[in-house]
C-alpha positions in Angstrom: -27.0 -13.1 29.2 -29.0 -11.1 26.7 -26.5 -8.2 26.9 -23.6 -10.5 26.2 -25.4 -12.0 23.2 -26.3 -8.5 21.9 -22.6 -7.4 22.3 -21.4 -10.5 20.4 -23.9 -9.9 17.6 -22.9 -6.3 17.3 -19.2 -7.3 17.2 -19.8 -9.8 14.5 -21.8 -7.3 12.4 -19.0 -4.7 13.0 -16.4 -7.3 11.7 -18.5 -7.8 8.6 -18.7 -4.1 7.9 -15.1 -3.5 8.7 -13.9 -6.2 6.3 -16.6 -5.2 3.7 -14.2 -3.4 1.3 -11.9 -6.4 1.3 -14.8 -8.8 0.8 -16.2 -6.7 -2.1 -12.8 -6.5 -3.7 -12.2 -10.3 -3.5 -15.6 -11.4 -4.7 -17.2 -8.7 -6.8 -20.9 -9.5 -7.1 -20.9 -9.3 -10.9 -17.7 -11.2 -11.7 -19.5 -14.5 -12.3 -16.3 -16.4 -11.7 -16.7 -19.3 -9.3 -14.5 -19.2 -6.2 -11.1 -20.9 -6.6 -10.5 -19.9 -10.1 -7.3 -18.1 -11.2 -9.2 -14.8 -11.5 -10.3 -15.0 -7.8 -6.8 -16.1 -6.8 -5.3 -13.0 -8.4 -8.0 -10.8 -6.9 -7.3 -12.3 -3.5 -3.6 -11.4 -3.8 -4.3 -8.0 -5.3 -6.9 -7.0 -2.7 -4.7 -8.1 0.2 -1.2 -7.1 -0.9 -1.8 -4.6 -3.8 -0.3 -4.6 -7.2 -1.3 -6.9 -10.0 0.1 -8.4 -13.2 -2.9 -7.3 -15.2 -2.7 -4.6 -17.8 -6.1 -3.5 -19.1 -6.3 -1.0 -21.9 -2.8 0.3 -21.4 -3.5 0.8 -17.7 -1.7 -1.1 -15.0 -4.0 -2.9 -12.6 -7.8 -3.1 -12.3 -10.0 -0.2 -13.2 -11.4 1.4 -10.1 -9.0 -0.4 -7.8 -7.7 1.9 -5.1 -5.1 -0.3 -3.4 -4.7 -3.1 -0.9 -7.4 -3.6 1.8 -5.3 -5.6 4.2 -6.1 -3.0 7.0 -9.8 -3.7 6.6 -9.2 -7.4 6.8 -7.1 -7.1 10.0 -9.7 -4.9 11.7 -12.4 -7.4 10.8 -10.4 -10.2 12.2 -9.7 -8.2 15.4 -13.5 -7.7 15.9 -14.1 -11.4 15.5 -11.4 -12.2 18.0 -13.0 -9.8 20.5 -16.4 -11.3 19.8 -15.1 -14.8 20.6 -13.4 -13.5 23.8 -16.6 -11.8 24.9 -18.7 -14.9 24.2 -16.3 -17.3 26.1 -15.5 -15.2 29.2 -17.7 -15.3 32.3 -16.8 -11.9 33.6 -19.7 -9.6 34.4 -20.3 -6.8 31.8 
């Protein structure tokens, strides 16, 4: 039972770190914008799909933005799905 709990915990932590770049892009710690504002909606779209409508200083997009992080999000979701599967199955490990 402890082994199963440890594996589930490790999978949840792995999901967090796998989706970390996407989470950091969507809600930058210093943005100060409350969730649900137009700024965060545009960031959510840009971080997931790439491309923005912003133009800052003659430069298209956000400064320091390297592209969409949808792959990180999918891997994080996959880790969570596996964690739920491990937690709910009764098979011996």
